[in-house]
FIBA-322843 format. One record per residue: residue number from 1; residue in one letter; x, y, z of N, C-alpha, C in turn. Coordinates in pm, 1 decimal. Layout:
BEGIN
<node resi="NUM" resn="a" n_u="X" n_v="Y" n_w="Z" ca_u="X" ca_v="Y" ca_w="Z" c_u="X" c_v="Y" c_w="Z"/>
...
This chain:
BEGIN
<node resi="1" resn="m" n_u="204.7" n_v="-3470.7" n_w="-4389.7" ca_u="279.6" ca_v="-3311.6" ca_w="-4396.6" c_u="394.1" c_v="-3296.9" c_w="-4288.8"/>
<node resi="2" resn="l" n_u="428.0" n_v="-3377.6" n_w="-4233.2" ca_u="617.8" ca_v="-3329.7" ca_w="-4135.1" c_u="620.4" c_v="-3497.3" c_w="-4244.6"/>
<node resi="3" resn="s" n_u="605.1" n_v="-3519.0" n_w="-4227.0" ca_u="704.8" ca_v="-3688.5" ca_w="-4273.8" c_u="683.1" c_v="-3709.1" c_w="-4385.4"/>
<node resi="4" resn="l" n_u="672.4" n_v="-3674.5" n_w="-4429.4" ca_u="620.2" ca_v="-3772.0" ca_w="-4585.0" c_u="795.9" c_v="-3730.0" c_w="-4713.0"/>
<node resi="5" resn="r" n_u="890.9" n_v="-3603.4" n_w="-4633.6" ca_u="1028.8" ca_v="-3713.9" ca_w="-4657.3" c_u="1074.6" c_v="-3858.9" c_w="-4608.2"/>
<node resi="6" resn="r" n_u="1158.8" n_v="-3838.5" n_w="-4708.8" ca_u="1182.3" ca_v="-3981.9" ca_w="-4669.2" c_u="1307.1" c_v="-3953.5" c_w="-4542.6"/>
<node resi="7" resn="d" n_u="1363.7" n_v="-3886.1" n_w="-4541.4" ca_u="1431.7" ca_v="-3861.2" ca_w="-4475.9" c_u="1386.0" c_v="-3804.9" c_w="-4308.7"/>
<node resi="8" resn="a" n_u="1339.3" n_v="-3756.6" n_w="-4286.7" ca_u="1281.7" ca_v="-3773.9" ca_w="-4149.1" c_u="1364.1" c_v="-3882.5" c_w="-4024.9"/>
<node resi="9" resn="k" n_u="1431.7" n_v="-3837.4" n_w="-3978.5" ca_u="1531.3" ca_v="-3925.7" ca_w="-3895.6" c_u="1327.4" c_v="-3898.9" c_w="-3746.5"/>
<node resi="10" resn="i" n_u="1339.8" n_v="-3811.2" n_w="-3686.9" ca_u="1320.0" ca_v="-3738.4" ca_w="-3574.3" c_u="1130.6" c_v="-3668.5" c_w="-3541.1"/>
<node resi="11" resn="v" n_u="1059.4" n_v="-3739.0" n_w="-3499.2" ca_u="931.2" ca_v="-3594.1" ca_w="-3439.7" c_u="946.8" c_v="-3635.8" c_w="-3289.5"/>
<node resi="12" resn="k" n_u="966.2" n_v="-3460.1" n_w="-3268.2" ca_u="998.6" ca_v="-3453.3" ca_w="-3081.7" c_u="861.7" c_v="-3390.1" c_w="-3101.0"/>
<node resi="13" resn="i" n_u="750.6" n_v="-3411.0" n_w="-3035.6" ca_u="641.2" ca_v="-3267.3" ca_w="-3004.0" c_u="644.4" c_v="-3213.7" c_w="-2833.1"/>
<node resi="14" resn="k" n_u="626.3" n_v="-3093.2" n_w="-2804.4" ca_u="631.7" ca_v="-2997.7" ca_w="-2708.8" c_u="513.8" c_v="-3001.5" c_w="-2675.3"/>
<node resi="15" resn="k" n_u="480.1" n_v="-2946.4" n_w="-2573.3" ca_u="343.1" ca_v="-2914.1" ca_w="-2563.1" c_u="378.4" c_v="-2799.2" c_w="-2412.5"/>
<node resi="16" resn="n" n_u="297.8" n_v="-2688.9" n_w="-2510.5" ca_u="287.6" ca_v="-2633.7" ca_w="-2303.8" c_u="144.1" c_v="-2507.5" c_w="-2293.2"/>
<node resi="17" resn="a" n_u="125.5" n_v="-2489.9" n_w="-2280.6" ca_u="4.0" ca_v="-2450.7" ca_w="-2177.1" c_u="-43.7" c_v="-2340.9" c_w="-2292.9"/>
<node resi="18" resn="l" n_u="-25.5" n_v="-2271.7" n_w="-2367.4" ca_u="-40.3" ca_v="-2253.3" ca_w="-2467.1" c_u="-65.9" c_v="-2229.8" c_w="-2669.9"/>
<node resi="19" resn="n" n_u="66.3" n_v="-2345.2" n_w="-2665.7" ca_u="54.8" ca_v="-2419.3" ca_w="-2803.7" c_u="105.0" c_v="-2521.7" c_w="-2707.0"/>
<node resi="20" resn="v" n_u="151.0" n_v="-2568.9" n_w="-2930.7" ca_u="252.4" ca_v="-2733.2" ca_w="-2937.1" c_u="334.4" c_v="-2692.9" c_w="-2996.0"/>
<node resi="21" resn="k" n_u="493.9" n_v="-2734.7" n_w="-3003.0" ca_u="526.9" ca_v="-2749.2" ca_w="-3111.5" c_u="588.7" c_v="-2918.1" c_w="-3191.9"/>
<node resi="22" resn="l" n_u="584.5" n_v="-2841.6" n_w="-3263.6" ca_u="651.0" ca_v="-2990.6" ca_w="-3310.7" c_u="769.8" c_v="-2971.7" c_w="-3441.7"/>
<node resi="23" resn="k" n_u="898.9" n_v="-3108.6" n_w="-3389.0" ca_u="1036.4" ca_v="-3101.3" ca_w="-3439.4" c_u="1001.3" c_v="-3153.9" c_w="-3492.3"/>
<node resi="24" resn="v" n_u="1038.2" n_v="-3139.8" n_w="-3651.5" ca_u="1040.4" ca_v="-3318.8" ca_w="-3702.0" c_u="1209.6" c_v="-3272.3" c_w="-3782.7"/>
<node resi="25" resn="r" n_u="1339.5" n_v="-3343.6" n_w="-3742.7" ca_u="1415.2" ca_v="-3371.7" ca_w="-3805.6" c_u="1558.8" c_v="-3458.8" c_w="-3916.0"/>
<node resi="26" resn="y" n_u="1557.0" n_v="-3367.2" n_w="-4047.8" ca_u="1524.8" ca_v="-3379.1" ca_w="-4130.6" c_u="1678.1" c_v="-3389.9" c_w="-4145.8"/>
<node resi="27" resn="s" n_u="1740.7" n_v="-3497.2" n_w="-4251.3" ca_u="1893.3" ca_v="-3515.7" ca_w="-4257.4" c_u="1953.3" c_v="-3338.0" c_w="-4338.6"/>
<node resi="28" resn="k" n_u="1944.8" n_v="-3279.7" n_w="-4291.6" ca_u="1972.6" ca_v="-3053.5" ca_w="-4328.3" c_u="1936.3" c_v="-2974.3" c_w="-4311.1"/>
<node resi="29" resn="y" n_u="1798.9" n_v="-3001.9" n_w="-4254.1" ca_u="1756.3" ca_v="-2868.8" ca_w="-4179.7" c_u="1634.5" c_v="-2916.7" c_w="-4058.9"/>
<node resi="30" resn="l" n_u="1571.9" n_v="-2892.2" n_w="-3931.8" ca_u="1555.6" ca_v="-2858.7" ca_w="-3788.3" c_u="1444.4" c_v="-2809.2" c_w="-3875.5"/>
<node resi="31" resn="v" n_u="1297.7" n_v="-2920.3" n_w="-3860.6" ca_u="1195.9" ca_v="-2791.1" ca_w="-3901.8" c_u="1117.1" c_v="-2832.7" c_w="-3757.4"/>
<node resi="32" resn="i" n_u="1001.4" n_v="-2660.3" n_w="-3718.8" ca_u="959.1" ca_v="-2664.6" ca_w="-3633.0" c_u="851.0" c_v="-2571.1" c_w="-3648.4"/>
<node resi="33" resn="l" n_u="695.3" n_v="-2634.9" n_w="-3631.0" ca_u="628.0" ca_v="-2616.4" ca_w="-3650.1" c_u="527.1" c_v="-2564.0" c_w="-3560.7"/>
<node resi="34" resn="v" n_u="507.2" n_v="-2463.6" n_w="-3524.9" ca_u="449.6" ca_v="-2391.1" ca_w="-3316.8" c_u="236.5" c_v="-2368.5" c_w="-3430.0"/>
<node resi="35" resn="v" n_u="214.7" n_v="-2487.5" n_w="-3309.0" ca_u="40.7" ca_v="-2445.8" ca_w="-3365.6" c_u="-18.4" c_v="-2409.7" c_w="-3189.5"/>
<node resi="36" resn="s" n_u="-135.3" n_v="-2306.5" n_w="-3213.4" ca_u="-236.0" ca_v="-2256.7" ca_w="-3080.0" c_u="-314.3" c_v="-2343.0" c_w="-3028.8"/>
<node resi="37" resn="d" n_u="-418.2" n_v="-2443.5" n_w="-3157.0" ca_u="-491.8" ca_v="-2415.4" ca_w="-3167.3" c_u="-445.6" c_v="-2598.6" c_w="-3133.0"/>
<node resi="38" resn="m" n_u="-501.6" n_v="-2707.2" n_w="-3028.9" ca_u="-513.0" ca_v="-2813.1" ca_w="-3002.3" c_u="-580.3" c_v="-2869.0" c_w="-3089.8"/>
<node resi="39" resn="d" n_u="-628.7" n_v="-2858.5" n_w="-3106.1" ca_u="-711.1" ca_v="-3020.1" ca_w="-3242.8" c_u="-647.4" c_v="-2900.7" c_w="-3372.8"/>
<node resi="40" resn="k" n_u="-591.5" n_v="-2858.8" n_w="-3453.1" ca_u="-478.0" ca_v="-2911.9" ca_w="-3493.4" c_u="-432.7" c_v="-2968.6" c_w="-3470.0"/>
<node resi="41" resn="a" n_u="-315.7" n_v="-2925.9" n_w="-3388.3" ca_u="-199.6" ca_v="-3016.6" ca_w="-3290.1" c_u="-256.0" c_v="-3205.3" c_w="-3319.6"/>
<node resi="42" resn="e" n_u="-348.7" n_v="-3215.5" n_w="-3355.2" ca_u="-418.0" ca_v="-3394.2" ca_w="-3237.6" c_u="-403.4" c_v="-3391.6" c_w="-3452.0"/>
<node resi="43" resn="k" n_u="-476.7" n_v="-3268.9" n_w="-3525.4" ca_u="-470.5" ca_v="-3403.2" ca_w="-3629.6" c_u="-319.9" c_v="-3395.7" c_w="-3700.1"/>
<node resi="44" resn="l" n_u="-262.9" n_v="-3267.2" n_w="-3644.4" ca_u="-108.7" ca_v="-3330.4" ca_w="-3724.7" c_u="-70.1" c_v="-3448.4" c_w="-3651.5"/>
<node resi="45" resn="k" n_u="-123.0" n_v="-3422.5" n_w="-3539.9" ca_u="-14.5" ca_v="-3609.0" ca_w="-3453.2" c_u="-94.8" c_v="-3677.0" c_w="-3515.6"/>
<node resi="46" resn="q" n_u="-231.5" n_v="-3715.1" n_w="-3535.2" ca_u="-239.0" ca_v="-3829.2" ca_w="-3638.5" c_u="-187.9" c_v="-3799.5" c_w="-3831.1"/>
<node resi="47" resn="s" n_u="-142.1" n_v="-3748.4" n_w="-3839.5" ca_u="-70.6" ca_v="-3761.2" ca_w="-4018.9" c_u="-3.5" c_v="-3811.7" c_w="-3989.5"/>
<node resi="48" resn="l" n_u="90.8" n_v="-3843.0" n_w="-3855.4" ca_u="229.7" ca_v="-3908.2" ca_w="-3839.4" c_u="186.7" c_v="-4044.6" c_w="-3860.3"/>
<node resi="49" resn="p" n_u="329.4" n_v="-4172.0" n_w="-3959.3" ca_u="355.5" ca_v="-4263.3" ca_w="-3915.1" c_u="174.1" c_v="-4349.5" c_w="-3824.6"/>
<node resi="50" resn="p" n_u="79.8" n_v="-4413.7" n_w="-3886.7" ca_u="-2.2" ca_v="-4472.7" ca_w="-3876.4" c_u="81.1" c_v="-4605.5" c_w="-3757.3"/>
<node resi="51" resn="g" n_u="33.7" n_v="-4687.8" n_w="-3637.9" ca_u="152.5" ca_v="-4779.2" ca_w="-3560.2" c_u="209.4" c_v="-4733.1" c_w="-3436.6"/>
<node resi="52" resn="q" n_u="303.2" n_v="-4605.7" n_w="-3575.6" ca_u="411.5" ca_v="-4547.3" ca_w="-3477.8" c_u="411.3" c_v="-4379.9" c_w="-3404.8"/>
<node resi="53" resn="q" n_u="228.9" n_v="-4327.9" n_w="-3420.4" ca_u="258.8" ca_v="-4244.1" ca_w="-3306.2" c_u="229.7" c_v="-4189.5" c_w="-3141.7"/>
<node resi="54" resn="s" n_u="250.0" n_v="-4119.3" n_w="-3104.2" ca_u="277.0" ca_v="-4071.1" ca_w="-2963.1" c_u="158.8" c_v="-4040.1" c_w="-2926.0"/>
<node resi="55" resn="p" n_u="97.5" n_v="-3992.1" n_w="-2823.3" ca_u="11.6" ca_v="-3898.7" ca_w="-2738.8" c_u="77.0" c_v="-3799.7" c_w="-2710.5"/>
<node resi="56" resn="l" n_u="-16.6" n_v="-3659.3" n_w="-2790.8" ca_u="22.6" ca_v="-3545.8" ca_w="-2690.5" c_u="46.7" c_v="-3565.5" c_w="-2514.4"/>
<node resi="57" resn="p" n_u="190.1" n_v="-3522.0" n_w="-2484.7" ca_u="265.8" ca_v="-3527.8" ca_w="-2373.2" c_u="149.0" c_v="-3506.1" c_w="-2293.3"/>
<node resi="58" resn="s" n_u="137.9" n_v="-3537.3" n_w="-2150.5" ca_u="104.2" ca_v="-3422.8" ca_w="-2047.8" c_u="167.4" c_v="-3357.7" c_w="-1961.9"/>
<node resi="59" resn="d" n_u="104.5" n_v="-3289.8" n_w="-1904.9" ca_u="202.6" ca_v="-3131.5" ca_w="-1846.1" c_u="276.4" c_v="-3176.1" c_w="-1782.0"/>
<node resi="60" resn="e" n_u="293.3" n_v="-3288.2" n_w="-1660.7" ca_u="437.4" ca_v="-3321.0" ca_w="-1643.3" c_u="552.4" c_v="-3470.6" c_w="-1700.8"/>
<node resi="61" resn="d" n_u="520.9" n_v="-3495.7" n_w="-1857.3" ca_u="539.5" ca_v="-3593.2" ca_w="-1930.8" c_u="549.3" c_v="-3390.7" c_w="-2055.7"/>
<node resi="62" resn="k" n_u="675.1" n_v="-3324.3" n_w="-2039.2" ca_u="655.1" ca_v="-3249.5" ca_w="-2099.8" c_u="736.0" c_v="-3294.8" c_w="-2328.0"/>
<node resi="63" resn="l" n_u="770.7" n_v="-3414.6" n_w="-2328.6" ca_u="835.8" ca_v="-3405.2" ca_w="-2393.6" c_u="772.7" c_v="-3589.4" c_w="-2457.3"/>
<node resi="64" resn="g" n_u="763.1" n_v="-3555.1" n_w="-2584.6" ca_u="660.9" ca_v="-3709.9" ca_w="-2619.8" c_u="780.0" c_v="-3729.8" c_w="-2778.0"/>
<node resi="65" resn="c" n_u="737.5" n_v="-3870.7" n_w="-2846.8" ca_u="829.0" ca_v="-3887.1" ca_w="-2937.0" c_u="790.4" c_v="-3975.8" c_w="-3080.6"/>
<node resi="66" resn="s" n_u="724.2" n_v="-4001.3" n_w="-3195.4" ca_u="709.5" ca_v="-4028.4" ca_w="-3237.0" c_u="812.0" c_v="-4113.2" c_w="-3355.9"/>
<node resi="67" resn="l" n_u="868.4" n_v="-4239.8" n_w="-3342.6" ca_u="932.2" ca_v="-4272.1" ca_w="-3444.0" c_u="918.5" c_v="-4401.9" c_w="-3558.6"/>
<node resi="68" resn="m" n_u="968.3" n_v="-4420.8" n_w="-3672.5" ca_u="958.9" ca_v="-4490.3" ca_w="-3754.3" c_u="1031.7" c_v="-4546.3" c_w="-3710.8"/>
<node resi="69" resn="p" n_u="1074.1" n_v="-4674.0" n_w="-3757.6" ca_u="1125.0" ca_v="-4869.6" ca_w="-3737.3" c_u="1225.5" c_v="-4753.0" c_w="-3800.3"/>
<node resi="70" resn="q" n_u="1388.5" n_v="-4679.9" n_w="-3907.6" ca_u="1418.5" ca_v="-4692.7" ca_w="-3897.3" c_u="1470.9" c_v="-4567.3" c_w="-3820.1"/>
<node resi="71" resn="w" n_u="1379.7" n_v="-4455.8" n_w="-3760.2" ca_u="1456.0" ca_v="-4384.0" ca_w="-3671.3" c_u="1464.7" c_v="-4437.1" c_w="-3521.5"/>
<node resi="72" resn="n" n_u="1595.6" n_v="-4300.5" n_w="-3526.1" ca_u="1608.1" ca_v="-4307.1" ca_w="-3403.9" c_u="1585.8" c_v="-4227.5" c_w="-3253.1"/>
<node resi="73" resn="c" n_u="1569.2" n_v="-4236.8" n_w="-3154.4" ca_u="1479.2" ca_v="-4125.8" ca_w="-3048.5" c_u="1579.1" c_v="-4128.6" c_w="-3001.2"/>
<node resi="74" resn="k" n_u="1580.5" n_v="-3963.9" n_w="-2957.3" ca_u="1694.8" ca_v="-3935.2" ca_w="-2871.8" c_u="1624.6" c_v="-3849.6" c_w="-2713.3"/>
<node resi="75" resn="c" n_u="1501.8" n_v="-3964.3" n_w="-2734.5" ca_u="1448.2" ca_v="-3922.5" ca_w="-2575.0" c_u="1533.5" c_v="-3909.6" c_w="-2462.1"/>
<node resi="76" resn="s" n_u="1465.6" n_v="-3893.5" n_w="-2323.6" ca_u="1513.9" ca_v="-3958.6" ca_w="-2228.8" c_u="1386.2" c_v="-4023.2" c_w="-2141.1"/>
């Protein structure tokens, strides 16, 4: 669902105590999806391309990144 478009470059997953934010950078737009249900967030994470998924970050690691081979990661 999130990365169906070919111009998707970066998917960032941010997790806090209340919700999970999935930020998808397309060439023209930044789409932010805020999900408060952790089960739905897990399903969305699994909808990312296979083999390129990143686990939901833990509490001490607030930023995760899922990359396709042509994507550029901006994570630190």
